[in-house]
N, C-alpha and C positions, 0 to 999 in steps of 0.2 A: 488657477481657475480663470475662466473667462469673465471679464467684467461686463456688466449690462447696464442699460439705462431704460427706465420706464417713464414715459411721458404721459401727462394727462391733465385733466381739468378737475382736480379733486374738489369735492364739495361745491361744484358750480363755480361761480365767480368769473368765468370767462378768461381765466389766466392759465396758460400752459406752464406747467412746472416739470422739471426732470428730477428723477430720483435715481441715484447711482447705487449699484450693488454688484453682486457677483453670483454666478451660478453655484449653488451649494449641493445640488442633487440633480440627477438626470435619469429618467425612466423611459420606457418605450413610448409613452404618450405624453408625459408631463416633464416639465423642467421646474425645479425648485430654485428660487432666488431669495437673496436676503435684502433686496431693495425694498424698503418699507412702504410699498404702495398701500393705499387705503381702498375702502369699498368704492369710493368715487372714481377710482382710476382703473377699475376692472374693465376688461376688453380693450385695453391699450396695448400696443406692441411692446414686447421685450426685445430690445435691440442689443446686439453685440457692440460694446463701447468702441472698440478699435475700428471695426469695419462698417458699422451702421446696419448690418444685415439683421432683418427681423428673424428671431429664432423661436419666438413663441408669442402667445397672447396672454397677458395677465388676466387670470380668471377668478381665483378665489383665494381666501386665506382661512386658516384654521387657528383657533385660539384654545390652547389646552390650559385649563385652570386647576386640574387635579392630577396628582401622580397616579399613573395607571396601576401601579402595583399596590400602593398603600391607600389610595383614595383620599389622601390628605391634600388640603389646599396648598398650591405652590405659592411661594412668596412673590414671584414674578411670573405671570403667565407666559407660556411658550407659544410664540406665534410663528407659523410657517406659511409661506406664500408660494402659490403655484401658478403655472401657465401651461396651456396646451402647446405642445411642440408642433410647429407647422410642417416640419419635415416628416412627420408621422402620417400625414394625410395622403392617402393613396390616390384618390380622385376627388375632385371638387364637384359638388352637385349644384345645378342651377337652382336659384331660389324662385319659388312660386310666390310672387309678391302679394297677390290678392289673398291667398291662403295665409300668408305670414301676417298681414295686417288684420285679417279676421281673427286669428288666434290671439294677437296682441290686444285687440279690443275685448275679447272674452276674458283675458287675464286682467285687464284694467277694470272691467265690470266686477270681477270677483274682489279685487282690491278695494274698489269703491264701496261694495256692499259690506266689507269687513270694517270699513271706515274708522 
């Protein structure tokens, strides 16, 4: 399997740290890695360890706490980490920055209202 590195600034703090792992699954649009990145490191590049080539973007993780078949609580939750494969993007779209910032402000206002 290909070894990967995820770099990021987890939990803020202004310190870049690297987390090593390997690719454990590959789909048409997603890559699954076992590098234990946290929510603070989402949107960081997944890089091939040997070449430094960006292969994906760390995007999300899932935590399974129950057995799907028995519905019993698992002793240790199952965590899976995913990134979007960059080689699956056919064409890149330009960003309309004013619209992007307007949408970000709307999302922030909703978050502030939920407070």
